[in-house]
N, C-alpha and C positions, 0 to 999 in steps of 0.2 A: 504493500500500500504506500509506504513512505517512498520506496524506490520509484514507483510510477509517478508520484507527485513531484519528486525531484526531477524526473525526466521531463515532465510537462513544463516545469518551471524553466529548466535550461533550454528547452526548445523555444519557449517564448522569448527568453533573453537573446538566444542566437538569432532569431528572426528579426528582433529589434536592431541588433548589431548589423545585420546584413542590410537592412533598410538604411541605417545611418551611413554605412559605407557607400551605398549606391547614390546617396544624395550629393550632387555636386555643389560646391560653394557658389558657383555661377557658371553659366554656359561658356563664358570666355575664360581663357587662361593667360597668365602673365607670360609675356615673351621672355625666354631665358637669356639673361644678360651675360652669363658665364664670366670670362675674364675681363669683360668691360664693366663689371659691377663696381670696381673700385674707382672708376674714372668719373670725375665731375665734368670734364671737358675732353672731347676726343674729336680730332679733325682728320680729313684725308690729305689735304694739301698744306695748310698752314694754320697756326693760331696767332692772331694779332690782337694786342691789347693796348688801350689808351687809358691812362688814369690808374688810380689805386684799387683795381679790382682784387677781390679776395676769392680764391678758388679753394674749396675744402674738399680734398680728394686728389686723385691723380689727374695729371694733365698730359695728354699724349697727341702725337700726330704720326700718321703712317698712311701711305708710303712717302709722303712729303716729310720734310725735316725742319721747316722754319717755325720757330717760336720766338715772337718778338714782344717786347713790352713787359718783361719780367726781369727786374723791377721796371717801373713802379708796381706792377702787379705782384701779388703774393700767392704762392701755393702753400697751403697749410694742410698737414695731415696726409700728405702724399708727395709724389715726386713728379718731375717732368721727364717724359719718355719721348724722345724725338727720333723717329725712324729706327727704333731698336726692336728686339724680339718681343718685348712686352706690349708695345704699341701695335705691332703687327698682329699679335694674338687677339688683342682687344678689338681690332678692326674686323677680324674674322668672326668673333663672337657677336659684334654689332650687326653684321650681315645676317647672321642666323636669327637674331632677335627681330630685326626689321622684317624679314620674310615671314616669321611666325605671326607678327602683328598683321601684316598685309594679307595673310591667308585666312584670317578668322571671319566668320559670318557676321553680317551686320544685324544688330538689334533694331536700329532705327536709322533711316536716311535723313540727315539734316541738311542736305544740299540746299544752298540759298538762304539758310537761316543763320542769324548772328547768334553766337553762343552766349553773348551777354544777356543777363536777365533770366537765364534758364536755370532750373534745378534738375539735375540729372542723377538718376540712380545707376547702379553698376550696369555696364553693358558695353556693346561695341557700336560706336556712333560713326557714321560714314558721310563723307563729302566727296562727290564725284569730281569736284574741281578744288577750288580754294575754300578756306575756312577763315572766318573773322571773329575776333573777340573784342567787343566794345562794352565797357562796364564790368559787371561782376558775374562770373559763372560759379554756381554752387554745386558741389558734388556731394551727394548724400549717401553714405554707406549703409544706412538703415540698420545700424548697430553691428555691422559685420566688419571687423578689422581687416579681413582678407578680401574685401570687395575690390573688384578690378574694373577700371575704365580704360577702354582703348578707343582712340580717335583715329580713324583711317581717313587721311586727307589726300585727295588725288594730286594736288599741285602744291599750293603755298599755304602756310599758316601765318597770319598777321594779327597782332594785337594792337589796339589803339593805345595812346598814352594813358597811363594810370589805370589800365585794366587790371583785373585780378581774378584769381581762382581761389575759392574758399572751400575747405573741407568741412563736412559736418557728419553727424551720425556715425562717428568712430572711423570714418574713412581715412585712408593713409595716402599721403602724397607719393609715397614710394610705389603705389600700385596704379598710378596714372601713366599712360603711354600715349605719346603723340607720334604717330607714324606719318611722316610728311613726304609726299611724293617728289617734291623738289626742295624748296628752301623755306626756312622759318625766320620771321622777323619779330622779335619781342620788343614792343614799343617802349618809349621813354617812361621810366618809373613804374613799369608794369611789375606786378607780383605774380609770378607763374609757379605752378607746381607740376611735378612729374618728370618723366623721361622723354626728352625730345629725340626721336630717331629719324634724322633727316637724310634723304638720299644725297642731297647736294650740300647745302651750306646752312649755317645758323648765324644770325646777326643779333646780338644783344645790344640794344641802343642805350644811351646814357641813363644810368641809374636803374636799369631793369634788374630784377632779382629773380632767382630760380632756386626753389627747393627741389632738388633732383639732379638731372644730368642733361648736358647739352652734347649730343653725340652725332657727328656728321660723317657720313661714309666717304664721300668723294671730294668735297670742297673744303672751304675754310670755316673756322669759327672766329667771328670778330667780336671783340669785347670792348666795352667802354664804361669804366667805373661801375662794375657789376659785382654782385655777390652770388656765387653759385655753390650750393652746399649739398653734397651727396652723402654726408656722414651719417645721416639718420636712416639711410636706405640700404643698410648692409645686413638687416635682420632676416632671419629665416621665415618662410611663410607661416602664418597662423591659421589653424583649422577654423572653418566657419562655425559660428556659435551653435546652429542647430545640430551639427554633427557631434560636437563636444557634448552638448546637453544629452542627446540620445545615447551616446556611449556611456556616460556616467550613470544615466538612469538605468540602462540595461544591466550594467555591472552591479549597481546598488540593489536592484530587485533580486538578482540572482543570489547575492551574498545574504540579504535579509531573509530570503526564503529558506536557504540552507540552514541558517541559524535557528529559525523557528521550527523547522522540521526535525532538527536534531534534539531539541529540548524534550519532547515527549519520550524519545528513546532513552535519554539519559535519566529521566524521572523514573522510568520503569526499572532501571537498574538498582 
């Protein structure tokens, strides 16, 4: 009798665990950055800086070798890699990440819409041509620290002056990816978050700040009195809350059931 009850209990717990494992955190997956993960700035041809920019993380260029403007620019918590093996490896990893982002299915097509003023939950947002950000874009993680946003942009990404991206609902800047089909221009005094994966070039205009990474495959990264900080984006992925909750619940039910079933047997002794 006790054995059959224990068997049913574990069968229920096992089915709960299987359901939890089958539930995805979201339909989209974070592009794997690999050896590019430590880079705050990575270019294909050259990195050029004007003014006292602060780069937190590695700075690299490959196959080009030109890095100018450091100093007055400062690289903190990382090193400059110019046409060395580390930069070459990072560029290879960037190509993989770029292709991963480009290959994911769209949740919603936003072609022709300004990102400013919108509140977007996790998903893959697509633009067949250019994308524009004027004002404030809010990304709401809905309580999921592992929530992922991917913006697939056919050509250019341009932000207006003083534009911003704000995270809410436990969302993380580290899980935002901008896959740009040509070049990205981050406007004056803009506060942007996420990983810019540009096919060609990235221009950070005067006073623009980025929590994340500016990674360009073929062209230049141009800086002008910017702060780019990748230091907070080196963490391992966090399981989605529903999966964690169901896992703990299943294990707790199994353990509690065993304890209760064992008590009558001990009492009879």
